[in-house]
Each structure stands twice: as C-alpha cells, then as structure tokens.
C-alpha positions as CSV (number, residue, x, y, z in Angstrom):
1,M,-8.9,-0.4,-5.8
2,F,-6.1,4.7,-4.1
3,S,-5.2,8.4,-4.1
4,K,-1.9,9.6,-2.8
5,K,-1.7,11.3,0.5
6,A,0.0,14.7,0.8
7,V,3.6,14.6,2.1
8,T,2.6,16.5,5.2
9,L,-0.1,14.2,6.0
10,M,2.1,11.3,5.8
11,I,4.5,12.9,8.2
12,V,1.7,13.3,10.6
13,L,0.6,9.8,10.2
14,A,4.1,8.5,10.6
15,T,4.5,10.5,13.8
16,S,1.1,9.3,15.2
17,L,1.9,5.7,14.5
18,S,5.2,6.0,16.2
19,L,3.7,7.5,19.3
20,L,0.9,4.9,19.2
21,L,3.3,2.1,18.9
22,S,5.3,3.5,21.9
23,A,2.2,3.4,23.9
24,C,1.2,-0.1,22.8
25,G,4.6,-1.7,23.0
26,P,6.4,-3.3,26.1
27,K,7.6,-0.7,28.5
28,T,11.3,-0.2,29.2
29,P,12.1,-0.9,33.0
30,V,13.0,2.2,35.0
31,S,16.2,2.2,36.9
32,L,15.7,3.7,40.4
33,P,18.6,5.3,42.3
34,P,20.1,3.3,45.3
35,P,18.7,4.1,48.7
36,A,20.3,7.0,50.7
37,A,23.0,6.2,53.2
38,G,21.5,4.9,56.5
39,T,18.3,3.7,55.0
40,T,17.1,0.2,54.3
41,A,16.0,-0.8,50.8
42,P,12.6,-2.1,50.6
43,V,12.3,-6.0,50.5
44,A,10.7,-7.3,47.3
45,T,7.5,-9.2,48.1
46,E,7.1,-10.8,44.6
47,A,9.0,-11.3,41.5
48,P,8.9,-8.4,39.0
49,A,6.4,-9.0,36.2
50,Q,7.9,-10.2,33.1
51,P,7.6,-8.1,30.0
52,K,5.0,-9.2,27.5
53,K,5.9,-11.1,24.6
54,V,4.6,-9.2,21.6
55,V,5.1,-10.1,18.0
56,T,4.6,-7.2,15.5
57,L,3.4,-7.9,11.9
58,I,3.5,-5.3,9.3
59,F,0.5,-5.0,6.9
60,T,0.5,-2.7,3.9
61,Q,-3.2,-3.4,3.4
62,E,-6.0,-3.1,6.0
63,P,-8.3,-6.0,6.3
64,D,-12.0,-5.2,5.2
65,T,-13.5,-7.6,7.8
66,L,-12.6,-10.5,10.0
67,N,-15.6,-12.6,8.7
68,L,-14.1,-14.9,5.9
69,H,-17.5,-15.2,4.2
70,Y,-17.7,-11.4,3.5
71,T,-14.2,-10.9,2.2
72,N,-12.0,-11.4,-1.0
73,M,-9.0,-9.9,0.6
74,W,-5.9,-12.0,1.4
75,F,-5.0,-9.8,4.2
76,S,-8.3,-10.6,5.8
77,A,-8.2,-14.4,5.1
78,I,-4.6,-15.0,6.6
79,L,-5.7,-13.8,10.0
80,Q,-8.1,-16.7,10.4
81,Q,-5.7,-19.1,12.2
82,L,-4.8,-16.6,14.7
83,W,-8.4,-16.5,16.3
84,N,-10.7,-18.9,14.4
85,R,-9.4,-22.4,13.4
86,W,-10.8,-24.3,10.4
87,A,-11.9,-27.9,10.3
88,W,-8.4,-28.7,8.6
89,E,-5.6,-26.5,7.9
90,Y,-2.4,-26.8,5.9
91,D,1.2,-27.2,7.0
92,E,4.3,-25.6,5.6
93,N,4.3,-28.2,2.7
94,N,0.7,-27.2,1.9
95,N,-0.5,-30.7,3.1
96,P,-3.8,-30.7,5.0
97,F,-4.0,-31.8,8.5
98,P,-6.9,-32.2,11.0
99,V,-7.6,-29.3,13.5
100,L,-11.3,-29.4,14.5
101,V,-11.8,-33.0,13.3
102,T,-10.2,-36.0,14.6
103,E,-8.8,-37.1,11.3
104,M,-8.9,-36.1,7.5
105,P,-12.0,-37.8,6.0
106,S,-11.1,-40.5,3.4
107,V,-12.8,-43.5,1.8
108,E,-10.7,-45.8,4.1
109,N,-11.9,-44.3,7.3
110,G,-15.3,-43.8,6.2
111,G,-15.3,-40.1,6.1
112,L,-15.9,-40.1,2.3
113,S,-18.4,-42.4,0.6
114,A,-17.1,-44.5,-2.2
115,D,-19.2,-42.6,-4.7
116,G,-18.0,-39.2,-3.3
117,T,-21.4,-38.0,-2.5
118,I,-21.4,-38.0,1.3
119,L,-18.8,-36.4,3.5
120,T,-18.7,-37.3,7.3
121,L,-16.7,-35.2,9.7
122,S,-16.0,-36.4,13.2
123,L,-15.3,-33.5,15.5
124,R,-12.9,-33.5,18.4
125,D,-14.7,-33.5,21.8
126,D,-12.5,-30.9,23.5
127,I,-12.9,-28.0,21.1
128,V,-14.4,-24.8,22.7
129,W,-15.1,-21.3,21.6
130,S,-13.0,-18.7,23.5
131,D,-16.1,-18.0,25.8
132,G,-16.0,-21.6,26.8
133,E,-19.0,-22.8,24.8
134,P,-18.3,-26.2,23.1
135,I,-17.8,-26.1,19.3
136,T,-20.3,-28.7,18.0
137,A,-21.8,-29.9,14.8
138,D,-24.5,-27.4,15.1
139,D,-22.0,-24.6,14.5
140,F,-21.0,-26.4,11.2
141,V,-24.7,-26.6,10.1
142,F,-25.2,-23.0,11.0
143,T,-22.2,-22.0,8.8
144,W,-23.6,-23.8,5.8
145,E,-27.1,-22.2,6.5
146,M,-25.6,-18.7,6.7
147,A,-23.4,-19.1,3.6
148,N,-26.6,-20.1,1.6
149,A,-29.1,-17.7,3.2
150,P,-30.3,-15.3,0.4
151,T,-30.5,-12.4,2.8
152,N,-26.8,-12.6,3.6
153,T,-24.8,-10.8,1.0
154,V,-21.7,-13.0,1.4
155,A,-18.8,-12.7,-1.2
156,S,-19.9,-16.2,-2.6
157,A,-22.0,-19.0,-1.4
158,Y,-19.8,-21.3,-3.3
159,P,-18.9,-24.2,-2.5
160,Y,-21.6,-24.3,0.3
161,S,-24.2,-24.0,-2.4
162,E,-23.1,-27.4,-3.8
163,A,-24.2,-29.3,-0.8
164,V,-27.8,-30.6,-0.7
165,S,-27.8,-30.8,3.0
166,V,-25.5,-30.6,6.1
167,E,-26.8,-32.4,9.2
168,A,-25.8,-32.9,12.8
169,P,-26.9,-36.5,13.9
170,D,-24.9,-35.8,17.2
171,P,-22.8,-33.0,18.6
172,Q,-19.5,-34.5,17.2
173,T,-20.7,-35.6,13.8
174,V,-21.4,-33.6,10.6
175,V,-22.8,-35.2,7.5
176,V,-22.6,-33.2,4.2
177,T,-24.5,-34.7,1.4
178,F,-23.9,-33.8,-2.3
179,A,-26.2,-34.5,-5.3
180,E,-23.3,-35.8,-7.2
181,P,-19.6,-36.3,-6.3
182,F,-17.9,-33.2,-5.3
183,A,-14.2,-33.4,-5.7
184,P,-13.1,-30.2,-4.1
185,W,-14.6,-31.0,-0.7
186,L,-11.4,-29.7,1.0
187,Y,-12.8,-26.3,0.1
188,F,-15.5,-26.9,2.9
189,F,-15.7,-25.5,6.4
190,H,-13.2,-22.5,6.3
191,G,-14.5,-20.0,8.8
192,I,-16.8,-21.8,11.2
193,L,-19.4,-19.5,12.7
194,P,-20.5,-19.5,16.4
195,K,-24.2,-20.3,16.4
196,H,-24.9,-19.3,19.9
197,V,-23.5,-15.7,19.1
198,L,-24.8,-15.1,15.5
199,Q,-28.1,-17.1,15.5
200,P,-29.9,-14.5,17.6
201,I,-28.6,-11.7,15.3
202,F,-29.9,-13.5,12.3
203,D,-33.2,-14.2,13.8
204,A,-33.6,-10.5,14.9
205,E,-32.3,-8.9,11.7
206,G,-32.7,-11.4,9.0
207,T,-29.1,-11.0,7.9
208,L,-25.6,-11.1,9.2
209,D,-24.4,-8.4,6.8
210,N,-24.3,-5.7,9.6
211,A,-23.3,-7.9,12.5
212,D,-20.7,-6.3,14.9
213,W,-19.0,-9.6,15.1
214,N,-17.9,-9.3,11.5
215,T,-15.3,-6.6,12.6
216,N,-15.5,-7.2,16.3
217,P,-15.6,-10.9,16.9
218,T,-16.4,-11.5,20.5
219,V,-15.5,-15.2,20.4
220,G,-13.3,-17.3,18.2
221,A,-11.7,-20.8,18.3
222,G,-8.1,-20.0,17.8
223,P,-4.9,-19.5,20.2
224,F,-5.6,-15.7,20.2
225,D,-8.5,-13.6,21.0
226,F,-9.4,-10.5,19.0
227,A,-8.8,-7.5,21.2
228,E,-8.8,-4.3,19.4
229,W,-8.9,-2.6,15.9
230,E,-8.0,1.0,15.4
231,S,-9.0,1.7,11.8
232,G,-6.1,2.8,9.6
233,S,-3.6,2.1,12.4
234,Y,-3.4,-1.5,14.0
235,L,-5.2,-4.6,15.2
236,R,-4.4,-6.6,18.3
237,F,-4.8,-10.2,19.1
238,V,-4.2,-11.4,22.8
239,R,-3.6,-14.8,24.2
240,N,-6.8,-16.9,24.5
241,D,-6.8,-18.4,27.9
242,N,-9.6,-20.8,27.0
243,Y,-7.9,-22.2,24.0
244,W,-8.3,-25.9,23.7
245,G,-5.0,-26.6,21.9
246,D,-1.4,-26.0,23.2
247,K,-1.3,-22.7,24.7
248,P,0.5,-19.8,22.7
249,K,4.1,-19.1,23.7
250,V,3.6,-15.3,23.1
251,D,1.2,-12.9,24.8
252,E,0.1,-10.8,21.9
253,I,0.1,-10.4,18.1
254,F,0.2,-6.7,17.1
255,I,-0.6,-5.8,13.5
256,R,0.5,-2.5,12.4
257,I,-1.0,-1.0,9.2
258,V,1.4,1.1,7.2
259,P,0.5,3.1,4.0
260,D,3.0,1.5,1.4
261,D,5.8,-0.9,0.7
262,A,8.5,1.6,1.6
263,S,7.0,2.2,5.1
264,Q,6.9,-1.6,5.7
265,I,10.6,-2.0,4.6
266,A,11.6,0.9,6.8
267,A,9.9,-0.5,9.9
268,L,11.4,-4.0,9.3
269,T,15.0,-2.9,8.8
270,A,14.7,-0.5,11.8
271,G,13.6,-3.6,14.1
272,D,10.1,-2.1,14.4
273,G,8.5,-5.3,13.0
274,D,9.0,-9.1,13.3
275,V,7.2,-10.2,10.1
276,G,6.7,-8.5,6.9
277,I,4.0,-9.7,4.5
278,F,3.4,-9.5,0.7
279,I,7.0,-8.4,0.2
280,A,7.8,-6.8,-3.3
281,Y,10.6,-8.4,-5.2
282,P,12.5,-5.0,-5.5
283,D,12.8,-4.9,-1.8
284,I,14.2,-8.3,-1.1
285,P,18.0,-7.0,-1.4
286,T,17.5,-4.4,1.1
287,L,15.9,-6.8,3.6
288,E,18.6,-9.5,3.1
289,G,21.2,-6.8,3.5
290,A,19.8,-6.0,6.9
291,G,20.0,-9.5,8.1
292,I,16.2,-10.4,7.7
293,N,15.2,-13.8,6.5
294,V,13.3,-13.7,3.2
295,V,11.1,-16.8,2.8
296,K,9.3,-17.8,-0.5
297,V,6.3,-19.9,0.0
298,F,4.4,-21.4,-2.9
299,S,0.8,-20.4,-2.5
300,G,-1.0,-20.8,-5.9
301,Y,-1.0,-17.0,-6.4
302,N,-0.5,-15.5,-9.8
303,E,-0.6,-11.8,-10.7
304,G,-2.9,-11.3,-13.7
305,W,-5.3,-9.2,-15.7
306,Y,-9.1,-9.8,-15.5
307,F,-11.3,-8.4,-18.4
308,N,-14.7,-6.9,-18.0
309,M,-16.8,-8.5,-20.7
310,G,-20.1,-7.2,-19.2
311,Q,-22.3,-4.6,-20.4
312,N,-20.2,-2.0,-18.6
313,G,-17.0,-3.1,-20.3
314,H,-15.4,-1.6,-23.3
315,P,-17.0,-3.2,-26.4
316,A,-13.6,-4.1,-28.0
317,L,-13.1,-6.6,-25.2
318,Q,-15.9,-8.7,-26.5
319,D,-13.6,-9.6,-29.4
320,V,-11.0,-12.4,-28.7
321,L,-8.8,-10.8,-31.4
322,V,-8.5,-7.7,-29.3
323,R,-7.8,-9.5,-26.1
324,Q,-5.1,-11.6,-27.9
325,A,-3.6,-8.3,-29.1
326,L,-3.3,-7.0,-25.6
327,A,-1.5,-10.0,-24.7
328,Y,0.9,-9.9,-27.6
329,G,1.3,-6.0,-27.1
330,T,2.5,-6.0,-23.5
331,D,6.2,-7.0,-22.7
332,R,5.6,-8.8,-19.5
333,F,9.1,-10.3,-19.7
334,I,10.9,-6.9,-19.4
335,I,8.5,-6.0,-16.5
336,N,9.5,-9.3,-14.7
337,Q,13.2,-8.6,-15.5
338,D,13.4,-4.9,-14.7
339,L,10.7,-4.3,-12.1
340,L,10.9,-7.6,-10.4
341,L,14.7,-8.1,-10.7
342,G,14.3,-11.3,-12.8
343,K,13.1,-13.2,-9.7
344,T,10.0,-14.4,-11.3
345,V,8.4,-14.9,-14.8
346,P,5.2,-14.2,-16.6
347,A,2.4,-16.7,-15.5
348,A,0.9,-18.6,-18.5
349,T,-2.1,-19.9,-16.8
350,F,-4.1,-19.3,-13.5
351,W,-2.8,-22.6,-12.3
352,D,1.0,-22.2,-13.0
353,D,3.4,-24.4,-11.2
354,S,0.8,-27.0,-10.5
355,P,-0.2,-30.2,-12.2
356,W,-3.5,-28.7,-13.1
357,A,-2.1,-26.3,-15.7
358,D,-1.6,-27.6,-19.3
359,P,2.2,-27.9,-19.5
360,T,2.3,-27.2,-23.1
361,L,1.1,-23.6,-22.6
362,M,3.7,-20.9,-22.6
363,A,3.2,-17.2,-21.9
364,Y,2.3,-15.0,-24.8
365,P,5.5,-13.5,-26.3
366,Y,5.9,-10.0,-26.9
367,D,5.2,-9.2,-30.6
368,Q,4.0,-5.8,-31.4
369,Q,3.6,-6.7,-35.1
370,M,1.2,-9.6,-34.2
371,A,-0.6,-7.1,-31.9
372,N,-1.1,-4.6,-34.7
373,N,-2.1,-7.3,-37.3
374,L,-4.7,-8.6,-34.8
375,L,-6.1,-5.2,-34.1
376,D,-6.4,-4.3,-37.7
377,Q,-8.1,-7.7,-38.4
378,A,-10.6,-6.8,-35.7
379,G,-11.3,-3.6,-37.4
380,W,-9.7,-1.2,-34.8
381,V,-7.8,1.5,-36.8
382,D,-6.7,5.0,-36.1
383,S,-9.2,6.5,-38.7
384,N,-8.8,10.2,-37.2
385,S,-5.0,10.1,-36.9
386,D,-5.2,11.0,-33.1
387,G,-2.8,8.3,-32.1
388,T,-5.5,6.0,-30.8
389,R,-7.4,3.2,-32.6
390,D,-11.1,3.6,-33.1
391,K,-14.1,1.7,-34.6
392,D,-17.7,2.9,-35.4
393,G,-16.8,6.1,-33.5
394,V,-15.6,4.5,-30.3
395,E,-12.1,5.3,-29.3
396,L,-10.1,2.3,-28.1
397,I,-9.3,3.7,-24.5
398,L,-9.4,1.1,-21.7
399,R,-9.8,1.8,-18.0
400,Y,-7.1,0.0,-16.1
401,G,-7.5,-0.4,-12.5
402,T,-5.6,-1.9,-9.6
403,T,-4.6,-1.1,-5.9
404,T,-2.2,1.5,-4.8
405,R,0.7,-1.0,-4.3
406,E,3.9,0.6,-5.8
407,I,4.9,-2.4,-8.0
408,R,1.5,-2.4,-9.6
409,K,1.4,1.4,-10.3
410,D,5.0,0.9,-11.9
411,T,3.6,-1.8,-14.0
412,Q,0.5,0.2,-15.0
413,A,2.9,3.0,-16.1
414,V,5.1,0.7,-18.1
415,I,2.2,-1.1,-19.9
416,Q,0.5,2.2,-20.7
417,Q,3.5,3.2,-22.7
418,Q,3.7,-0.1,-24.4
419,L,0.1,-0.2,-25.5
420,A,0.2,3.4,-26.7
421,E,2.8,2.1,-29.3
422,I,0.0,0.0,-30.9
423,G,-2.7,2.6,-30.7
424,V,-4.4,1.5,-27.5
425,G,-5.2,4.2,-24.9
426,I,-5.1,3.4,-21.2
427,E,-6.7,5.5,-18.4
428,L,-5.1,4.5,-15.1
429,Y,-7.1,4.2,-11.7
430,N,-5.9,3.1,-8.4
431,Y,-7.9,2.3,-5.3
432,E,-7.4,1.4,-1.6
433,S,-7.5,-2.3,-1.3
434,D,-10.6,-2.6,0.8
435,L,-12.5,-0.6,-1.7
436,F,-10.9,-2.3,-4.8
437,F,-11.9,-5.8,-3.5
438,D,-15.2,-4.9,-2.0
439,T,-18.1,-7.0,-3.0
440,F,-21.0,-6.2,-5.6
441,G,-23.4,-5.6,-2.7
442,N,-21.2,-2.9,-1.3
443,G,-20.6,-1.3,-4.7
444,G,-16.9,-2.4,-5.2
445,P,-15.6,-0.8,-8.5
446,V,-14.4,-4.2,-10.0
447,A,-17.5,-6.2,-8.7
448,T,-19.7,-3.7,-10.4
449,G,-17.9,-3.6,-13.6
450,K,-16.4,0.0,-13.3
451,Y,-13.2,-1.0,-15.2
452,D,-12.0,-2.7,-18.4
453,I,-8.8,-4.2,-17.2
454,A,-8.3,-5.1,-13.5
455,E,-5.0,-6.4,-12.1
456,W,-4.6,-8.3,-8.9
457,S,-3.1,-11.4,-7.5
458,D,-5.2,-14.4,-6.9
459,L,-5.4,-18.3,-6.6
460,P,-8.0,-21.1,-6.9
461,G,-10.5,-20.6,-4.1
462,G,-9.9,-24.0,-2.7
463,F,-6.1,-24.1,-3.1
464,P,-4.3,-26.4,-3.2
465,D,-7.4,-27.8,-4.7
466,P,-7.7,-26.2,-8.3
467,D,-11.4,-25.3,-8.2
468,T,-12.5,-21.8,-8.5
469,A,-15.7,-19.9,-8.9
470,Y,-14.3,-17.2,-10.9
471,W,-15.6,-18.1,-14.4
472,R,-18.8,-19.9,-13.3
473,C,-22.1,-18.6,-14.9
474,A,-24.0,-18.7,-11.6
475,E,-21.3,-16.5,-9.9
476,I,-22.0,-13.4,-12.1
477,P,-23.5,-10.9,-9.6
478,S,-26.5,-8.6,-10.2
479,D,-28.8,-6.4,-8.3
480,D,-31.1,-9.3,-7.9
481,S,-28.5,-11.5,-6.8
482,P,-25.4,-9.6,-5.5
483,Q,-23.5,-12.8,-4.3
484,G,-20.7,-13.9,-6.7
485,V,-17.2,-13.6,-7.7
486,N,-17.3,-13.6,-11.4
487,W,-16.4,-10.0,-11.9
488,E,-15.5,-10.5,-15.4
489,F,-19.2,-11.2,-16.2
490,I,-18.2,-14.1,-18.5
491,C,-20.5,-17.1,-19.1
492,D,-18.8,-19.3,-21.6
493,Q,-21.0,-22.5,-21.9
494,E,-18.1,-24.7,-22.9
495,L,-16.1,-23.5,-19.9
496,E,-19.1,-23.9,-17.6
497,D,-19.6,-27.5,-18.5
498,L,-16.0,-28.4,-18.0
499,F,-15.9,-26.7,-14.5
500,A,-19.1,-28.6,-13.8
501,L,-17.5,-31.8,-14.8
502,Q,-14.2,-31.5,-12.9
503,S,-16.0,-30.8,-9.6
504,T,-17.6,-34.5,-10.0
505,Q,-14.3,-36.2,-11.0
506,V,-12.9,-38.2,-8.1
507,D,-10.5,-39.8,-10.4
508,T,-7.4,-37.4,-10.1
509,A,-5.9,-38.1,-13.6
510,A,-9.3,-37.5,-15.3
511,R,-9.7,-34.3,-13.3
512,I,-6.2,-33.0,-14.4
513,E,-7.1,-33.7,-17.9
514,T,-10.2,-31.6,-17.5
515,F,-8.4,-28.9,-15.9
516,H,-5.7,-29.0,-18.8
517,Q,-8.8,-28.3,-21.1
518,I,-9.9,-25.5,-18.9
519,S,-6.5,-23.7,-18.9
520,R,-6.3,-24.1,-22.6
521,I,-9.7,-22.3,-23.2
522,I,-8.8,-19.5,-20.8
523,F,-5.4,-19.1,-22.4
524,E,-6.5,-19.0,-26.0
525,K,-9.6,-16.9,-25.3
526,V,-7.5,-14.7,-23.0
527,Y,-10.2,-14.6,-20.3
528,W,-7.2,-14.1,-17.9
529,L,-3.6,-12.9,-18.7
530,G,-0.7,-13.6,-16.3
531,I,1.6,-10.8,-15.4
532,W,3.9,-12.8,-13.1
533,Q,4.1,-15.9,-11.0
534,D,3.5,-14.5,-7.4
535,P,4.4,-16.9,-4.6
536,D,4.2,-15.4,-1.1
537,I,7.3,-13.5,0.0
538,W,7.7,-13.1,3.7
539,A,10.3,-11.2,5.8
540,V,11.0,-12.9,9.3
541,G,13.3,-11.1,11.8
542,S,15.8,-12.8,13.7
543,R,13.9,-12.2,17.0
544,L,11.4,-14.8,16.2
545,A,11.6,-18.6,16.7
546,N,9.6,-21.6,15.5
547,V,7.9,-19.8,12.6
548,K,6.5,-22.0,9.9
549,L,4.5,-20.5,7.0
550,S,2.0,-22.1,4.8
551,G,0.8,-21.1,1.5
552,V,-2.8,-21.9,2.3
553,T,-3.1,-21.0,6.1
554,P,0.0,-18.9,6.8
555,F,-0.4,-18.8,10.5
556,F,-1.2,-22.3,11.1
557,N,1.4,-22.7,13.8
558,A,1.1,-19.2,15.4
559,A,0.7,-20.9,18.9
560,E,4.3,-22.2,18.6
561,W,5.9,-18.8,17.8
562,D,8.3,-17.6,20.4
563,I,10.7,-14.7,20.9
564,N,14.4,-15.6,21.1
565,P,16.0,-14.8,24.5
C-alpha cells in the first residue's frame, strides 16, 4: 500500500540501524587492568549494576499509530497489550479472560441480561493508569463517546455505534444498553482511552484526530510505558513502575523496524532479535535450521482479494461472471505449493477453519476454460486482437495493489501471468503498509478506491467472534462520512439483512447457520477471494522464556516474559 529503495540507500540504512542498535542495547562490561604493584585496589561500595533485560522484536512494517481507534494495521493493534490493557483479553487458546474487569460478563453472574440487551461490567478497584490516576467507568464511557463522535475520523465507529447508551452508575460499574440483543459484545472495549488526558484535548480542538497521544501516549494501562518512537527505525517500551498487575520481568521491549522479510530473517539468525513477527512460509526452513522455534498460532486471518465495486472501480467488476472468471483463472493452489512450500492452502471463505464457515464450500478450482467461457458470456472479448479482452471500448486491465511484502509481490507476478493467459491485463501497484492501510479521511489508496483488486490478510473484527463490518452498507466511507471500513463499496441488501440478523442472535446454533448463509453469498458472488489461509507464524529465539502467544491479543502475557540465564 511501496517503492524499492536503491541498494546504496539500503546499505546506509543497514549501517545506521546497526550503529543505532549498538547505542541502544546493553553495554558490554569493560575489563580494567589489575592495580599496579604496591597499590591497593579500591573497595567496592555497592554491587555493580545488573545489565538491563531487553527483549528485541523485529517488525517488517511500521505501525501507523498507537491509538487502536485510528488504525487498520495488525502491527499497530498487536502492541496494545504492552502498554494499554483491554477489558478482557485472550489466552494462548484464544479463550477470553478478565483483565480490567473482575469477571467475564454472563447471564449467570448478571453481567449479561437474559434478553441480551444490557451488558454490565464490574471493574477491578486496583487498576490505574501509568501516571497513577485510577481507571474508572468514566474512561469506558469516554471511549464510547469518542468512537461515536462525528468530529473524530476513527477507522470505524463499529461496534460502539451499536450501543444506545454507555453509563457509569459508579466508578467500578459500566452499563452498556443495546436497542436489541447484540451477540458480538466481546468486540467492545478494546483500547480504553484515558479521559483525564484526552478530554481536555477534545474540548479544546473538537477532535482527537491530531492528538499527540495517538503516537506518543503519555499514559497507558499496561506493564510497559511507551518511551520513544524513532520513525523508520525503532520503538521502545520500558517497565511501568505503576503497573497494577504483576510487575514485568524484563526492563524493556525494543522494536526494531526493518525494510523487508530478508532483513528480519538475517537479524533473527544472527541473534540480533528475540521475536520475529509475520514470518513468511518460505523463511521457515532457514529459521528452524538456525535453531529458532517457529510457532503457528490460529488467529482467524486469511489472505485474500478485495474487489472495488464502487464508482472508481473497473466496470467489469460489477459483473459476477467476471469476478467468478477471475477466481477460476488464478491457480492459487500452485501459489500455495510453490511460493508457500505447501504449508498452507487456499482459503475458501473469510471464516475458514472456524464453525462460522459453511463446510460445504471449497476453494474455486483452477479452470482456464471455465474462466474463458465466463468472460465470453459476460461480453468481454478481444475485439482488437491486442491480447487483452475489451467491451464497449474499455480494455479489461485491472489495477492490482498490495503492500511491499515479498511474498505478495511474488504472488502478484504469478497471477499477472496467469490472468494474461485468459486476456485480462494486470497493472501492479505496491505501497508501504502505513499508506496502504490508511483511512479514507487520510486518503488511503484502498479506502478511497484507487484500485480494482487489493490483497491483504485480515480477520473478523471481533475475532474469535465472527462479526465484521467489512460488507455493511453503513460502513461505506464518503467525503461526508469518512469513517468506515467497507472499502469494496458493496451494499448488498440480502447480505446486509443477514449481518444485521446475526448480531442479534444469542442462540449460537442459529447464528452459525446465518453465517453459513453469509459465507455462501460472499463465495458465490465472489465479494472476497481467498488466496491462502494465514495463521500467524512467529519466530521465538532460545534466549526468551515464558512466551505464550495468542491469535487475538498476542502479547497478553508480556509481563511474564523473561530472559534465560
């Protein structure tokens, strides 16, 4: 969502990073010569300082913000548990557990009304922000208000927009009221905002869009404090001495930003990093050969294509026959076998490997003849013998955009060749991740429809809950209403009605059946096309101990991480 750097520039960057990391890392003790004969060695008055325990994470994408409400980036969201805990988080089995609340709400304990319209949270009485201010119900109310404030251009107001009211009857109680049952309530209260810090900014400016706190949060609620962000180079988080939970075992989390997958693998195998993130399948053998533990975590992610069906998209994409032809005309099986070493398979649905996906659906097979027949049927033929199909004077040339990640660029190149064989032209575009995933309000190329096919990996917004706002009509952004994540600009009333229905279904079996209908519609109409199933692949060095990883809140136990002696 990126242009290549010159080789010389890369060398300069690599050298600069090396010097920078040397400056930031623990210092090697200096050995002094023994005292000269006849002199007395000085008597130590205190024990020598212990070297800091610093854990180094390697990121191939730089976060765009630290405020969860303003981002669509995984690399931004996964930092939350380091410095700003959620009401509830998820363990290594993706099961929710209480964090800022005393217990998970349920009908049995009175946290959820029998009709599913009232959610009551009981907050712990010992939770504080890193500046010592208590975290209270007022912070939860403020978070809801800020997500819904029309002057805040957040990525999406959903699911906060679904609540009729959020109230604080006392400092430790939050009451959320819905107009009708809201099944995906677990989606609520990710990224609590500190009212005492941000309310004065909102009162003065009328928005939080430009708040310094978004990229320089002065207070948080997690085991580490944000310390520093050198754009393009690194982020640092240091131990929060006011943390209300068990104190962290390490002193600092250092996040090194590298330009690509190759740089990440080089850093990990050289021992310059402890944790690798978003590992590409082709790099797994190299890491395992270096004795690095590779961990696969189910996270609900699937790599896929999103089609621009708005006014800025290619007119051919309005025709379901063309979208189906693109599905048949791309050999995603050979991509998975050759580029991904056969370690994964094409995703059939957005909800693959979960009960929410219709189990009868299988990924579209590769069938060039079927693709050609469908395109002929849709009226797209090569009338001028230039090798590309056309219709009514419009050439069937599609803009295919994604990030600069190597595996995605390789995938683009293969698919460009495959689609050329059925007369579909492809123009390739690559963007730096922070630009690619930027919001409509900030002019992001996908959000504003400057593409025909966009590729990235994503999951339901409330994962492990299946709910998503991606295909909701109200989530289509515009100049008048820039909030929203429906960047395909699709408003299918049948789909909209089913999404509205599932959100009210507190009966799990009935909700699963509704999602089977949803997944069938998206599959048959090819509103989304899976490229590969994309569980999180992590690399964890042998220096680290006590690391557990979640597919929802990866760093949920960061306070327990330690460095082996």
